[in-house]
C-alpha positions as a LaTeX table, in Angstrom:
\begin{tabular}{lrrr}
\hline
Residue & $x$ (\AA) & $y$ (\AA) & $z$ (\AA) \\
\hline
Met1 & 0.00 & 0.00 & 0.00 \\
Ser2 & 1.38 & 3.38 & $-1.00$ \\
Glu3 & 1.57 & 6.14 & 1.60 \\
Glu4 & $-0.90$ & 8.17 & $-0.45$ \\
Leu5 & $-3.45$ & 5.33 & $-0.44$ \\
Arg6 & $-2.85$ & 4.72 & 3.26 \\
Gln7 & $-3.62$ & 8.34 & 4.12 \\
Arg8 & $-6.73$ & 8.38 & 1.93 \\
Ala9 & $-7.98$ & 5.18 & 3.59 \\
Leu10 & $-7.40$ & 6.56 & 7.09 \\
Lys11 & $-9.19$ & 9.80 & 6.24 \\
Tyr12 & $-12.08$ & 7.87 & 4.68 \\
His13 & $-12.57$ & 5.87 & 7.87 \\
Ala14 & $-12.14$ & 8.83 & 10.24 \\
Glu15 & $-14.03$ & 11.71 & 8.60 \\
Pro16 & $-16.51$ & 13.29 & 8.82 \\
Arg17 & $-17.76$ & 10.67 & 11.26 \\
Pro18 & $-15.70$ & 7.67 & 12.49 \\
Gly19 & $-16.53$ & 4.29 & 10.99 \\
Lys20 & $-18.57$ & 3.21 & 7.96 \\
Ile21 & $-21.97$ & 2.14 & 9.31 \\
Ala22 & $-24.79$ & 3.40 & 11.54 \\
Thr23 & $-28.33$ & 2.39 & 12.49 \\
Ala24 & $-31.46$ & 3.86 & 10.92 \\
Ile25 & $-35.07$ & 4.24 & 12.08 \\
Thr26 & $-37.54$ & 2.52 & 9.75 \\
Lys27 & $-40.84$ & 3.75 & 11.21 \\
Pro28 & $-42.32$ & 7.25 & 11.81 \\
Cys29 & $-41.35$ & 8.59 & 15.21 \\
Glu30 & $-42.21$ & 12.28 & 15.16 \\
Asp31 & $-44.99$ & 12.70 & 17.74 \\
Gln32 & $-46.37$ & 11.31 & 20.98 \\
Gln33 & $-48.68$ & 8.85 & 19.21 \\
Ala34 & $-45.81$ & 7.33 & 17.21 \\
Leu35 & $-43.66$ & 7.13 & 20.33 \\
Ser36 & $-46.42$ & 5.26 & 22.13 \\
Leu37 & $-46.40$ & 2.69 & 19.31 \\
Ala38 & $-42.63$ & 2.44 & 19.03 \\
Tyr39 & $-42.14$ & 1.99 & 22.74 \\
Thr40 & $-44.41$ & 1.77 & 25.76 \\
Pro41 & $-47.29$ & 1.03 & 25.88 \\
Gly42 & $-47.71$ & $-0.09$ & 22.26 \\
Val43 & $-44.59$ & $-2.24$ & 22.10 \\
Ala44 & $-46.20$ & $-4.65$ & 24.56 \\
Ala45 & $-48.44$ & $-5.96$ & 21.77 \\
Pro46 & $-45.66$ & $-7.50$ & 19.63 \\
Val47 & $-43.89$ & $-8.64$ & 22.81 \\
Arg48 & $-46.91$ & $-10.75$ & 23.72 \\
Glu49 & $-47.19$ & $-12.12$ & 20.18 \\
Ile50 & $-43.55$ & $-13.20$ & 20.16 \\
Ala51 & $-43.82$ & $-14.66$ & 23.66 \\
Ala52 & $-46.73$ & $-16.78$ & 22.44 \\
Asp53 & $-44.90$ & $-17.85$ & 19.24 \\
Ala54 & $-41.20$ & $-17.08$ & 18.77 \\
His55 & $-41.57$ & $-17.21$ & 14.99 \\
Asn56 & $-43.55$ & $-13.96$ & 15.20 \\
Ala57 & $-40.20$ & $-12.20$ & 15.68 \\
Tyr58 & $-39.85$ & $-12.42$ & 11.90 \\
Arg59 & $-43.09$ & $-10.45$ & 11.54 \\
Tyr60 & $-42.68$ & $-7.79$ & 14.20 \\
Thr61 & $-38.89$ & $-7.17$ & 14.40 \\
Asn62 & $-35.94$ & $-6.79$ & 12.04 \\
Lys63 & $-34.71$ & $-10.33$ & 12.75 \\
Gly64 & $-35.56$ & $-11.57$ & 9.27 \\
Asn65 & $-33.28$ & $-9.06$ & 7.54 \\
Leu66 & $-30.51$ & $-8.86$ & 10.15 \\
Val67 & $-27.18$ & $-10.69$ & 9.90 \\
Ala68 & $-24.37$ & $-10.72$ & 12.44 \\
Val69 & $-20.88$ & $-10.47$ & 10.98 \\
Ile70 & $-18.73$ & $-11.96$ & 13.72 \\
Thr71 & $-14.98$ & $-12.42$ & 14.14 \\
Asp72 & $-12.38$ & $-13.25$ & 16.75 \\
Gly73 & $-9.70$ & $-11.34$ & 14.85 \\
Thr74 & $-7.40$ & $-14.32$ & 14.36 \\
Ala75 & $-7.14$ & $-14.25$ & 10.54 \\
Val76 & $-7.95$ & $-10.74$ & 9.34 \\
Leu77 & $-7.39$ & $-10.35$ & 5.60 \\
Gly78 & $-3.75$ & $-11.16$ & 4.93 \\
Leu79 & $-2.68$ & $-9.51$ & 8.17 \\
Gly80 & $-3.13$ & $-12.55$ & 10.39 \\
Asn81 & $-3.94$ & $-12.49$ & 14.09 \\
Val82 & $-4.20$ & $-8.74$ & 14.61 \\
Gly83 & $-6.64$ & $-9.01$ & 17.50 \\
Thr84 & $-10.36$ & $-8.68$ & 17.96 \\
Leu85 & $-10.74$ & $-4.91$ & 17.85 \\
Ala86 & $-8.39$ & $-4.48$ & 14.89 \\
Gly87 & $-10.76$ & $-6.65$ & 12.89 \\
Lys88 & $-13.64$ & $-4.20$ & 13.36 \\
Pro89 & $-12.93$ & $-2.06$ & 10.25 \\
Val90 & $-13.15$ & $-5.20$ & 8.12 \\
Met91 & $-16.41$ & $-6.30$ & 9.77 \\
Glu92 & $-17.86$ & $-2.82$ & 9.18 \\
Gly93 & $-16.72$ & $-3.11$ & 5.57 \\
Lys94 & $-18.53$ & $-6.41$ & 5.28 \\
Ala95 & $-21.65$ & $-4.71$ & 6.62 \\
Val96 & $-21.35$ & $-2.06$ & 3.91 \\
Leu97 & $-21.21$ & $-4.73$ & 1.21 \\
Phe98 & $-24.21$ & $-6.61$ & 2.60 \\
Lys99 & $-26.27$ & $-3.42$ & 2.57 \\
Arg100 & $-24.98$ & $-2.01$ & $-0.72$ \\
Phe101 & $-25.46$ & $-5.15$ & $-2.78$ \\
Ala102 & $-28.42$ & $-6.95$ & $-1.18$ \\
Asp103 & $-30.06$ & $-4.53$ & 1.29 \\
Val104 & $-29.24$ & $-6.84$ & 4.21 \\
Asp105 & $-28.81$ & $-5.12$ & 7.58 \\
Val106 & $-25.79$ & $-6.05$ & 9.68 \\
Phe107 & $-24.46$ & $-5.72$ & 13.19 \\
Asp108 & $-20.72$ & $-6.27$ & 13.32 \\
Ile109 & $-19.60$ & $-8.14$ & 16.44 \\
Glu110 & $-16.04$ & $-8.67$ & 17.62 \\
Val111 & $-15.66$ & $-11.42$ & 20.22 \\
Asp112 & $-12.74$ & $-11.68$ & 22.64 \\
Ser113 & $-12.28$ & $-15.39$ & 23.21 \\
Asp114 & $-9.39$ & $-17.62$ & 24.20 \\
Thr115 & $-10.89$ & $-20.87$ & 22.92 \\
Pro116 & $-13.30$ & $-22.01$ & 20.21 \\
Glu117 & $-15.69$ & $-23.10$ & 22.95 \\
Gln118 & $-15.89$ & $-19.57$ & 24.38 \\
Phe119 & $-16.56$ & $-18.15$ & 20.92 \\
Ile120 & $-19.21$ & $-20.77$ & 20.16 \\
Glu121 & $-21.01$ & $-20.13$ & 23.44 \\
Thr122 & $-21.00$ & $-16.37$ & 22.93 \\
Val123 & $-22.42$ & $-16.58$ & 19.41 \\
Ala124 & $-25.01$ & $-19.17$ & 20.38 \\
Arg125 & $-26.28$ & $-16.97$ & 23.22 \\
Ile126 & $-26.75$ & $-13.88$ & 21.05 \\
Ala127 & $-28.09$ & $-15.75$ & 17.99 \\
Pro128 & $-31.82$ & $-15.14$ & 18.73 \\
Thr129 & $-31.30$ & $-11.52$ & 17.64 \\
Phe130 & $-30.44$ & $-12.48$ & 14.09 \\
Gly131 & $-31.77$ & $-14.10$ & 10.94 \\
Gly132 & $-28.30$ & $-15.32$ & 10.02 \\
Ile133 & $-24.67$ & $-15.49$ & 11.15 \\
Asn134 & $-21.72$ & $-14.64$ & 8.89 \\
Leu135 & $-18.49$ & $-15.85$ & 10.47 \\
Glu136 & $-15.47$ & $-13.93$ & 9.28 \\
Asp137 & $-11.68$ & $-13.92$ & 9.56 \\
Ile138 & $-11.34$ & $-16.86$ & 11.97 \\
Ala139 & $-8.17$ & $-18.92$ & 11.65 \\
Ala140 & $-8.14$ & $-22.59$ & 10.67 \\
Pro141 & $-8.59$ & $-25.16$ & 12.07 \\
His142 & $-10.74$ & $-23.43$ & 14.73 \\
Cys143 & $-13.00$ & $-22.01$ & 12.02 \\
Phe144 & $-14.13$ & $-25.52$ & 11.08 \\
Val145 & $-14.89$ & $-26.49$ & 14.67 \\
Ile146 & $-16.76$ & $-23.24$ & 15.32 \\
Glu147 & $-18.91$ & $-23.38$ & 12.21 \\
Glu148 & $-19.80$ & $-27.04$ & 12.62 \\
Ala149 & $-20.83$ & $-26.53$ & 16.26 \\
Leu150 & $-22.94$ & $-23.46$ & 15.53 \\
Ile151 & $-24.70$ & $-25.06$ & 12.56 \\
Glu152 & $-25.60$ & $-27.95$ & 14.85 \\
Arg153 & $-26.86$ & $-25.71$ & 17.67 \\
Leu154 & $-28.70$ & $-22.96$ & 15.79 \\
Asn155 & $-31.75$ & $-22.91$ & 13.53 \\
Ile156 & $-30.61$ & $-19.97$ & 11.40 \\
Pro157 & $-27.99$ & $-19.92$ & 8.64 \\
Val158 & $-24.37$ & $-19.97$ & 9.84 \\
Phe159 & $-21.94$ & $-19.30$ & 7.02 \\
His160 & $-18.18$ & $-18.89$ & 7.23 \\
Asp161 & $-17.55$ & $-16.75$ & 4.17 \\
Asp162 & $-13.80$ & $-17.36$ & 4.08 \\
Gln163 & $-14.68$ & $-21.02$ & 3.56 \\
His164 & $-17.85$ & $-21.24$ & 1.52 \\
Gly165 & $-18.04$ & $-17.82$ & $-0.09$ \\
Thr166 & $-14.56$ & $-18.25$ & $-1.50$ \\
Ala167 & $-15.32$ & $-21.82$ & $-2.55$ \\
Ile168 & $-18.47$ & $-20.79$ & $-4.43$ \\
Ile169 & $-16.75$ & $-18.07$ & $-6.44$ \\
Ile170 & $-13.76$ & $-20.29$ & $-7.20$ \\
Ala171 & $-16.02$ & $-23.11$ & $-8.36$ \\
Ala172 & $-18.13$ & $-20.88$ & $-10.62$ \\
Gly173 & $-15.08$ & $-19.40$ & $-12.32$ \\
Leu174 & $-13.30$ & $-22.72$ & $-12.56$ \\
Leu175 & $-16.20$ & $-24.50$ & $-14.24$ \\
Asn176 & $-16.18$ & $-21.86$ & $-16.96$ \\
Ala177 & $-12.40$ & $-21.76$ & $-17.30$ \\
Ile178 & $-12.09$ & $-25.53$ & $-17.61$ \\
Glu179 & $-14.81$ & $-25.62$ & $-20.25$ \\
Leu180 & $-13.14$ & $-22.85$ & $-22.24$ \\
Gln181 & $-9.92$ & $-24.87$ & $-22.17$ \\
Gly182 & $-11.77$ & $-27.87$ & $-23.62$ \\
Lys183 & $-11.50$ & $-29.95$ & $-20.45$ \\
Arg184 & $-13.82$ & $-31.48$ & $-17.86$ \\
Leu185 & $-13.75$ & $-31.11$ & $-14.09$ \\
Glu186 & $-14.03$ & $-34.88$ & $-13.68$ \\
Asp187 & $-10.78$ & $-35.40$ & $-15.61$ \\
Ala188 & $-8.76$ & $-32.39$ & $-14.48$ \\
Lys189 & $-5.61$ & $-32.84$ & $-12.42$ \\
Ile190 & $-5.88$ & $-30.13$ & $-9.75$ \\
Val191 & $-3.28$ & $-28.73$ & $-7.36$ \\
Cys192 & $-4.46$ & $-26.60$ & $-4.43$ \\
Leu193 & $-1.78$ & $-24.63$ & $-2.60$ \\
Gly194 & $-3.19$ & $-23.67$ & 0.80 \\
Ala195 & $-4.89$ & $-26.03$ & 3.24 \\
Gly196 & $-6.69$ & $-23.53$ & 5.44 \\
Ala197 & $-10.33$ & $-22.46$ & 5.44 \\
Ala198 & $-10.57$ & $-21.47$ & 1.77 \\
Gly199 & $-8.55$ & $-24.39$ & 0.44 \\
Ile200 & $-10.38$ & $-27.12$ & 2.34 \\
Ala201 & $-13.85$ & $-25.70$ & 1.64 \\
Ser202 & $-13.09$ & $-25.17$ & $-2.05$ \\
Met203 & $-11.89$ & $-28.72$ & $-2.50$ \\
Arg204 & $-14.95$ & $-30.08$ & $-0.71$ \\
Leu205 & $-17.25$ & $-28.11$ & $-3.00$ \\
Leu206 & $-15.36$ & $-29.17$ & $-6.12$ \\
Leu207 & $-15.75$ & $-32.79$ & $-5.05$ \\
Thr208 & $-19.50$ & $-32.23$ & $-4.81$ \\
Leu209 & $-19.45$ & $-30.75$ & $-8.32$ \\
Gly210 & $-17.66$ & $-33.77$ & $-9.81$ \\
Met211 & $-13.91$ & $-33.43$ & $-9.22$ \\
Ala212 & $-12.21$ & $-36.81$ & $-8.84$ \\
Lys213 & $-10.51$ & $-37.02$ & $-5.45$ \\
Glu214 & $-7.65$ & $-39.06$ & $-6.86$ \\
Asn215 & $-6.86$ & $-36.16$ & $-9.20$ \\
Leu216 & $-6.42$ & $-33.65$ & $-6.36$ \\
Thr217 & $-3.14$ & $-32.78$ & $-4.70$ \\
Leu218 & $-3.35$ & $-30.54$ & $-1.64$ \\
Val219 & $-0.18$ & $-28.67$ & $-0.65$ \\
Asp220 & 0.50 & $-26.83$ & 2.60 \\
Arg221 & 3.54 & $-25.03$ & 4.03 \\
Lys222 & 5.35 & $-28.33$ & 4.55 \\
Gly223 & 4.69 & $-29.70$ & 1.08 \\
Val224 & 2.28 & $-32.21$ & $-0.39$ \\
Val225 & $-0.44$ & $-33.48$ & 1.96 \\
His226 & 0.21 & $-37.22$ & 1.65 \\
Ser227 & $-0.86$ & $-40.25$ & 3.63 \\
Gly228 & 2.63 & $-40.77$ & 5.06 \\
Arg229 & 2.59 & $-37.56$ & 7.09 \\
Asp230 & 1.90 & $-37.72$ & 10.82 \\
Asp231 & 1.40 & $-33.96$ & 11.34 \\
Leu232 & $-1.98$ & $-33.55$ & 9.63 \\
Asn233 & $-5.13$ & $-32.34$ & 11.35 \\
Val234 & $-8.39$ & $-34.15$ & 10.66 \\
Tyr235 & $-9.33$ & $-31.68$ & 7.91 \\
Lys236 & $-6.09$ & $-32.14$ & 5.96 \\
Arg237 & $-6.21$ & $-35.92$ & 6.44 \\
Glu238 & $-9.48$ & $-35.87$ & 4.51 \\
Phe239 & $-7.43$ & $-35.05$ & 1.39 \\
Ala240 & $-4.24$ & $-36.98$ & 2.06 \\
Arg241 & $-3.44$ & $-39.60$ & $-0.55$ \\
Gly242 & $-0.72$ & $-42.06$ & $-1.32$ \\
Thr243 & 1.81 & $-40.39$ & $-3.61$ \\
Glu244 & 5.54 & $-40.05$ & $-4.11$ \\
Gln245 & 5.15 & $-36.31$ & $-4.69$ \\
Arg246 & 6.57 & $-34.19$ & $-1.90$ \\
Ser247 & 6.95 & $-30.62$ & $-3.16$ \\
Leu248 & 4.78 & $-28.12$ & $-4.99$ \\
Ala249 & 7.07 & $-28.49$ & $-8.00$ \\
Asp250 & 6.46 & $-32.25$ & $-7.99$ \\
Ala251 & 2.70 & $-31.73$ & $-7.88$ \\
Met252 & 2.62 & $-29.11$ & $-10.63$ \\
Ala253 & 4.13 & $-31.34$ & $-13.31$ \\
Gly254 & 1.32 & $-32.15$ & $-15.73$ \\
Ala255 & $-1.37$ & $-30.38$ & $-13.68$ \\
Asp256 & $-4.38$ & $-28.91$ & $-15.47$ \\
Val257 & $-5.39$ & $-26.52$ & $-12.68$ \\
Phe258 & $-3.57$ & $-24.57$ & $-9.99$ \\
Ile259 & $-5.59$ & $-22.97$ & $-7.19$ \\
Gly260 & $-3.58$ & $-20.80$ & $-4.84$ \\
Val261 & $-5.06$ & $-19.60$ & $-1.55$ \\
Ser262 & $-1.74$ & $-19.23$ & 0.20 \\
Gly263 & 0.85 & $-16.46$ & $-0.15$ \\
Pro264 & 2.72 & $-14.28$ & $-2.62$ \\
Asp265 & 5.21 & $-15.45$ & $-5.24$ \\
Leu266 & 5.08 & $-19.16$ & $-4.41$ \\
Leu267 & 4.43 & $-20.37$ & $-7.96$ \\
Thr268 & 7.48 & $-20.11$ & $-10.20$ \\
Thr269 & 7.54 & $-19.83$ & $-13.97$ \\
Glu270 & 9.31 & $-23.21$ & $-14.09$ \\
Met271 & 6.37 & $-24.80$ & $-12.23$ \\
Leu272 & 3.94 & $-23.05$ & $-14.56$ \\
Lys273 & 5.77 & $-24.28$ & $-17.63$ \\
Ser274 & 5.58 & $-27.85$ & $-16.32$ \\
Met275 & 1.76 & $-27.82$ & $-16.33$ \\
Ala276 & $-0.34$ & $-29.53$ & $-18.97$ \\
Asp277 & $-1.45$ & $-27.81$ & $-22.16$ \\
Lys278 & $-4.10$ & $-25.13$ & $-21.72$ \\
Pro279 & $-3.79$ & $-24.79$ & $-17.94$ \\
Val280 & $-5.99$ & $-22.82$ & $-15.54$ \\
Val281 & $-4.29$ & $-20.76$ & $-12.83$ \\
Phe282 & $-6.19$ & $-19.18$ & $-9.95$ \\
Ala283 & $-3.55$ & $-17.22$ & $-8.01$ \\
Leu284 & $-5.75$ & $-15.79$ & $-5.28$ \\
Ser285 & $-3.35$ & $-14.59$ & $-2.60$ \\
Asn286 & $-4.25$ & $-10.95$ & $-2.06$ \\
Pro287 & $-2.92$ & $-8.35$ & $-2.61$ \\
Asp288 & 0.12 & $-10.21$ & $-3.93$ \\
Pro289 & $-0.76$ & $-13.36$ & $-5.90$ \\
Glu290 & 1.20 & $-16.60$ & $-6.02$ \\
Ile291 & 2.36 & $-15.48$ & $-9.46$ \\
Arg292 & 1.72 & $-12.18$ & $-11.21$ \\
Pro293 & $-0.52$ & $-12.36$ & $-14.29$ \\
Glu294 & 2.01 & $-10.55$ & $-16.45$ \\
Thr295 & 4.69 & $-13.05$ & $-15.41$ \\
Ala296 & 2.41 & $-16.02$ & $-15.94$ \\
Leu297 & 1.17 & $-14.88$ & $-19.34$ \\
Ala298 & 4.71 & $-14.19$ & $-20.49$ \\
Ala299 & 5.57 & $-17.81$ & $-19.65$ \\
Arg300 & 2.38 & $-19.42$ & $-20.99$ \\
Asp301 & 0.17 & $-17.88$ & $-23.67$ \\
Asp302 & $-2.32$ & $-20.76$ & $-23.49$ \\
Leu303 & $-3.48$ & $-20.29$ & $-19.90$ \\
Ile304 & $-6.60$ & $-18.81$ & $-18.32$ \\
Met305 & $-5.83$ & $-16.90$ & $-15.16$ \\
Ala306 & $-7.74$ & $-15.42$ & $-12.24$ \\
Thr307 & $-6.59$ & $-13.47$ & $-9.19$ \\
Gly308 & $-8.16$ & $-11.85$ & $-6.15$ \\
Arg309 & $-7.37$ & $-8.36$ & $-7.42$ \\
Ser310 & $-9.70$ & $-5.89$ & $-9.09$ \\
Asp311 & $-7.00$ & $-4.50$ & $-11.41$ \\
Tyr312 & $-6.67$ & $-7.76$ & $-13.35$ \\
Pro313 & $-9.29$ & $-9.70$ & $-15.34$ \\
Asn314 & $-11.22$ & $-12.50$ & $-13.66$ \\
Gln315 & $-11.30$ & $-11.27$ & $-10.07$ \\
Val316 & $-12.45$ & $-13.95$ & $-7.62$ \\
Asn317 & $-14.32$ & $-11.62$ & $-5.27$ \\
Asn318 & $-16.50$ & $-12.88$ & $-2.43$ \\
Val319 & $-18.89$ & $-9.97$ & $-2.85$ \\
Leu320 & $-20.25$ & $-11.92$ & $-5.83$ \\
Gly321 & $-21.59$ & $-14.42$ & $-3.33$ \\
Phe322 & $-22.34$ & $-13.70$ & 0.31 \\
Pro323 & $-24.77$ & $-10.73$ & 0.04 \\
Phe324 & $-26.92$ & $-12.55$ & $-2.50$ \\
Ile325 & $-26.69$ & $-15.94$ & $-0.83$ \\
Phe326 & $-27.90$ & $-14.48$ & 2.46 \\
Arg327 & $-30.61$ & $-12.51$ & 0.62 \\
Gly328 & $-32.03$ & $-15.72$ & $-0.77$ \\
Ala329 & $-31.69$ & $-17.58$ & 2.54 \\
Leu330 & $-33.33$ & $-14.79$ & 4.54 \\
Asp331 & $-36.22$ & $-14.40$ & 2.13 \\
Val332 & $-37.33$ & $-17.98$ & 2.76 \\
Gln333 & $-36.27$ & $-17.95$ & 6.42 \\
Ala334 & $-33.87$ & $-20.81$ & 5.83 \\
Arg335 & $-32.63$ & $-22.81$ & 8.82 \\
Arg336 & $-29.19$ & $-23.17$ & 7.24 \\
Ile337 & $-27.20$ & $-22.64$ & 4.06 \\
Asn338 & $-26.68$ & $-26.20$ & 2.89 \\
Thr339 & $-24.69$ & $-27.74$ & 0.07 \\
Glu340 & $-27.65$ & $-27.61$ & $-2.31$ \\
Met341 & $-27.90$ & $-23.85$ & $-1.84$ \\
Gln342 & $-24.17$ & $-23.41$ & $-2.37$ \\
Val343 & $-24.27$ & $-25.45$ & $-5.59$ \\
Ala344 & $-27.23$ & $-23.38$ & $-6.81$ \\
Ala345 & $-25.19$ & $-20.23$ & $-6.27$ \\
Val346 & $-22.27$ & $-21.71$ & $-8.21$ \\
His347 & $-24.42$ & $-22.48$ & $-11.23$ \\
Ala348 & $-26.19$ & $-19.11$ & $-11.13$ \\
Leu349 & $-22.83$ & $-17.32$ & $-11.20$ \\
Arg350 & $-21.39$ & $-19.61$ & $-13.84$ \\
Asp351 & $-24.37$ & $-19.15$ & $-16.14$ \\
Leu352 & $-24.53$ & $-15.37$ & $-15.72$ \\
Ala353 & $-20.97$ & $-14.99$ & $-17.02$ \\
Arg354 & $-22.03$ & $-16.60$ & $-20.29$ \\
Glu355 & $-24.67$ & $-13.96$ & $-21.01$ \\
Pro356 & $-24.10$ & $-10.61$ & $-22.79$ \\
Val357 & $-22.69$ & $-7.99$ & $-20.45$ \\
Pro358 & $-24.95$ & $-4.95$ & $-19.80$ \\
Gln359 & $-23.77$ & $-1.53$ & $-20.96$ \\
Ala360 & $-23.88$ & $-0.25$ & $-17.36$ \\
Val361 & $-21.18$ & $-2.75$ & $-16.41$ \\
Leu362 & $-19.01$ & $-1.72$ & $-19.37$ \\
Asp363 & $-19.45$ & 1.93 & $-18.41$ \\
Gly364 & $-18.62$ & 1.18 & $-14.80$ \\
Tyr365 & $-15.27$ & $-0.30$ & $-15.82$ \\
Gly366 & $-14.57$ & 2.16 & $-18.63$ \\
Ile367 & $-14.40$ & $-0.51$ & $-21.32$ \\
Asn368 & $-16.09$ & $-0.94$ & $-24.69$ \\
Asn369 & $-16.49$ & $-4.70$ & $-24.84$ \\
Leu370 & $-16.57$ & $-7.70$ & $-22.54$ \\
Ser371 & $-17.77$ & $-11.17$ & $-23.37$ \\
Tyr372 & $-17.49$ & $-14.73$ & $-22.13$ \\
Gly373 & $-13.99$ & $-15.98$ & $-22.74$ \\
Pro374 & $-10.51$ & $-16.32$ & $-21.19$ \\
Ser375 & $-10.58$ & $-12.77$ & $-19.78$ \\
Tyr376 & $-14.17$ & $-12.97$ & $-18.54$ \\
Ile377 & $-15.07$ & $-16.20$ & $-16.75$ \\
Ile378 & $-17.03$ & $-14.71$ & $-13.87$ \\
Pro379 & $-19.41$ & $-11.75$ & $-13.50$ \\
Lys380 & $-18.28$ & $-8.34$ & $-12.32$ \\
Pro381 & $-19.34$ & $-7.25$ & $-8.80$ \\
Ile382 & $-21.27$ & $-4.23$ & $-10.10$ \\
Asp383 & $-23.45$ & $-6.34$ & $-12.39$ \\
His384 & $-27.01$ & $-5.46$ & $-11.31$ \\
Arg385 & $-28.26$ & $-8.86$ & $-12.50$ \\
Leu386 & $-26.59$ & $-10.64$ & $-9.56$ \\
Ile387 & $-29.46$ & $-9.69$ & $-7.24$ \\
Asp388 & $-31.94$ & $-11.10$ & $-9.77$ \\
Arg389 & $-30.15$ & $-14.41$ & $-10.29$ \\
Ile390 & $-28.43$ & $-15.64$ & $-7.14$ \\
Pro391 & $-31.07$ & $-15.07$ & $-4.43$ \\
Pro392 & $-33.82$ & $-16.85$ & $-6.42$ \\
Ala393 & $-31.51$ & $-19.80$ & $-7.13$ \\
Val394 & $-30.52$ & $-20.04$ & $-3.46$ \\
Ala395 & $-34.10$ & $-19.63$ & $-2.24$ \\
Lys396 & $-35.40$ & $-22.32$ & $-4.58$ \\
Ala397 & $-32.67$ & $-24.72$ & $-3.47$ \\
Ala398 & $-33.58$ & $-24.01$ & 0.18 \\
Val399 & $-37.24$ & $-24.77$ & $-0.49$ \\
Asp400 & $-36.50$ & $-27.87$ & $-2.57$ \\
Ser401 & $-34.08$ & $-29.26$ & 0.03 \\
Gly402 & $-36.47$ & $-28.70$ & 2.93 \\
Val403 & $-34.57$ & $-26.12$ & 4.98 \\
Ala404 & $-36.90$ & $-23.16$ & 4.24 \\
Arg405 & $-39.62$ & $-22.08$ & 6.65 \\
Gln406 & $-41.37$ & $-19.97$ & 4.00 \\
Pro407 & $-42.33$ & $-20.77$ & 0.40 \\
Tyr408 & $-40.46$ & $-19.45$ & $-2.61$ \\
Pro409 & $-41.24$ & $-15.69$ & $-2.61$ \\
Ala410 & $-43.99$ & $-14.53$ & $-4.92$ \\
His411 & $-41.97$ & $-11.47$ & $-5.99$ \\
Tyr412 & $-39.09$ & $-13.66$ & $-7.20$ \\
Pro413 & $-38.93$ & $-14.76$ & $-10.86$ \\
Lys414 & $-40.27$ & $-18.20$ & $-11.69$ \\
Leu415 & $-37.47$ & $-20.77$ & $-12.01$ \\
\hline
\end{tabular}
């Protein structure tokens, strides 16, 4: 980050009022009569209704459109364990994106906890306030334990975006990229560098979509995740396989796909050159990718590449997913965001990229033309059609899979 950008960012967050979010009043409250409805004595009426049937909270409070974005500050962006309070600007930023893209209200919550159990108990106790829980910036492997426990305990969606949001966007882009390269997911030899939240969740989702487990090589800081290692946690062991490969370079030879969710400059041009014809490279470390696009394209002119950055084509950006996924889940009062809903989001994103790009998107990026192909495998975040495509797909999947409390919304398009 340049000093000029740093100063602009600090000023943006500090002036004219500290922070990025605030609460708003949604009902008239200008006179004594309105006050008597908003608070005592009128407020007793919805209190009694909710006491008689807890589900009435969706009718008389903001619960049905309110998501908690919650962190423990242990894995904030690429900055690591910066502490609970230091994560607050990111959680506020997440709230901005929820509201801007899907009109979902958010409370950001930063939890001081020494153990996963403390965090789980805190979130479980405050969960009645919300229609959904977005877990954010929690380090692996605790993030897996926390999410699994909360999904089991709560009857509202619990979604760790660093896991599933990232996985959904990766999968949507990868399905298109592999097709454009004339290959199939079922046949592709895939290397994933990074065995944390994003890597594990992405590989699980790709397995659901048809990836062959025997074609996957997972690589962490110590090298290939193989069955001979005795230092693997239960989540890495899920992907360990018998192989003589030990290094990333070993794994990359002949690979069709590289997915990096790790750190900067870890993929060399020699490794890239050893890949199969027409490779796909997702170098998603942000802001500095595993290999720079200009370096990669200079070494291989037959590849399709994506990064996590907005200044290169094919940005894998979680904002393409989580606001719209929660919108669809909230609108049918889903009990959880299950695999069927995640797969529906993948296909909605994949299919949208194949359609003609609206002029408003071209204008927003200052370009004259954009169409489905190697430099456009996934929609742009400002594409207004996202709100029309992803929430209906997610809502329908929730209804069809039996986790919705409400029917498919009448104001949604017929699918």
